[in-house]
C-alpha positions, 0 to 999 in steps of 0.5 A: 500500500502506498502512503502520500503523507502531508506536512502541517503547513506548505513546504518549500517544495510545494511553494516552489512547485506552485511558482514554477507552474505559474512561470511555466517551468517544465519538469527538470527545469533549473530551480536555482533562482526559486530555491534562493527565495526565502519563505515564511509561513503563517498558519492562519487555520491549521485545518484537520487531517483527512485521508482519502482511500484510492486505487491507481493504475500501477501495472503490477504483476498479477501476484501483487495485484489487488483482488477483484470482487470475485476473488480473481487477480487482474491481468498482467499490466492492468493491476492497481495500487492501493494508496492512502492520500493525506490532506489538510481540510479547511486550512489557511496559510499566508506565505511571505516570499522574500529574496532577489527582487527580479525573481520576486517580481517575475513570480508576482507577474506569473501569479497574476497570469499563471502559465499553467493551472495552479493547485495545492498539492493535488490537481483536485485541490485548486486554490479557494481564494486569491493566491497573490494577496500583496506585493511590493513589500519591503519586508514580506516576512515582517508584514505577517505580524500585521496582515489580516488573518484568514479566520473567524474572530474568537469570542472572549479574548483579545489575542490569538496565537499563530505559528510562524515557520521560517526557512532561515533562522529568525532574528529574534526568539528561540524557535523549535527546530525541525529537519525536513526533506522538502527543498527541491533539487529537481522536479524531473519526472524520473529523478526527483530529489529533495535536500534536507533543511532546517525549519524554524517554528515560533509562536506569534501572539496577535490581536484579534482585530486581525481576524478578518473572517472567512471567504469574501470577508477576508478578501474585502479585508485584504482589499481595504488593507491595500487601499490604506497602504496606497 
């Protein structure tokens, strides 16, 4: 049985893959410019883990094939593989992208008019809202402390705590450190590979005034913020 796990937040591989698709990069294309970018991920809503049971074509020999309803095995070359695929449902994240201005500007243009359709981990999971929510920031990572949260405002409290994950050591604080293998070296179909990197996770306490609600309420809060900053 095949297992397709998921991380608790968008990985470097996921974000770089999203940008590569928007830019129209084919599998096997050079990723060095995108790998030079810095990604900071804020967890607005952590969501819940869901597991989807699927069968996919695998071309296995009959002895390894999945039994059919009458107890037989499928013919050679027509076997299927049983797979469990893990997803995050009802999750929301805000990702800050910092780095070389030319690369960031090119990615911004591509997200406005992507070359290929964008999806979140699986082709069956298109983005539910705008992918590009702001641009032209001097410090995108720093803006996460003031950017609208895509979550409902809680009652009975003035603050909320959110996780912030950095792919570089943050300037302040003592974050937890995790080793994750999600730094893509190549997306080539036949020789995909990833490097190991350190993820730094800390908790930020923010005002509930930043909780902008869901759906159109959040989108309207983004629009109002953009207007106020121009």
